[in-house]
N, C-alpha and C positions, 0 to 999 in steps of 0.2 A: 452496605459491605456489596460487593460484586461478587457474585457466585460465578460469575465464569475463572476458567483458570487458565495457566498458561498453554496445557495440552488442546485447551477448546480455540484457541486462538493464532497459536504458533505455524499450524498446515494452511492456514490463509493466508499467509505471509510470502509462500511460493508463487503463486499467482501473478500478483503483483510485481514481482523482481521480474521476472521471465519479461513480462508483457514492457516493464517500462525499460530494461536493460536491451530490448529487440526494437526498442522509438529510439538511443540515443543513437547516435556516430561518436563511437568512442574511439574511431581509427585514428583521430586529430588530435585526443587529449593526452596533453601531457605528465597527466596525473594519472595515468589507466580507472578512471574515474574514481578517485580519491580526494574528493573534492577539500582544496586548501583555502581555506577562507584568507589566508597571507598573499595567495597570490592574486595579482588585480585579472588574469586570462579566467581564473575560475569567479570570479566577483562579476566579474562579465557574462559571463557565458552562458548561454540562450537554454544551456541546459542546468542552469545551476537547481534550482529546483530538483529536479530529478536524480542528480547528484547528491541532495544531500539528505533527500529519503531514502536511496541505498545506501548511504554512510553510517544511517540510522538504522539501517534494516536489514544487512546483508545477510548470507547466509551462516558468512565467518561473524556476527553480532550476536553475544549473548542475550537471546530474548528472554530467556529468562530469569533476568537478573533484572530486565525492566518492570514497573508497577503497571497493574492491568489495563489502568484507566488511560497509561500512557501507550498499550500496543493497542486498546481502543482507538485511539484518537489519531494512529500511523494510521490503523487499517480505514476507518475516515476519508483519511488524507488519498490513499493508494483507492477508495469509492471514487474519490471527485476526480481522480488521475482517470480511470478507465472511463467512465462517466462522460469527460471529455473528450476522449479519443473516439467514442462512438461515432456509429454514424446518424442525420437523422432518420431514419426508420425504426431506430431502437428508441424512441420517445414512446411508445406505447410497449413494454419491452414484458407484457404478462402471459403473452403466449410463445415469446422467444425463447428459444434451449441453445444459443450459441458460449461458448465456454465464457465468455464476459459477463454475460446477463444470469451465466446458473452460476460462476462465482459470488456477482456481487449479493446472488439471493441467501449463496451457505453464507456468506457476513452479515445477511440481516437476521437471517434466523438463528446466529450467535447472539447478535446484540440483541436482539429481540429478548433471546432467551436470559436473559440477564435481567432487562427491565420487565419481563414477567414477574420475576423472584423479589424483585423492591416494589410490587404493589401491595396494598393489606389485604 
């Protein structure tokens, strides 16, 4: 059983939401960033994964109704997204205090808290 609660994870979604939306070209989106799985334009759009993540984790979505394991998985996807958009000098993040690395460390601390409570 996870020791994490919704209140531990929910605030961690704000940063990737902001970063993902900043990186998206929403001006030409016919659905205003609401992914439509039946629209060929959405299926072939280069921002499909970002749209899917936003639609699953937007501020209007009731995250508190999702299982903790799903929230953890969605945060890991967001970590991968943030990591993929970092510049090469971020390969050594130990000393970096930029917003991206600070958020990533907060996520890691939250997930490590959960792992440490599962150890015998």
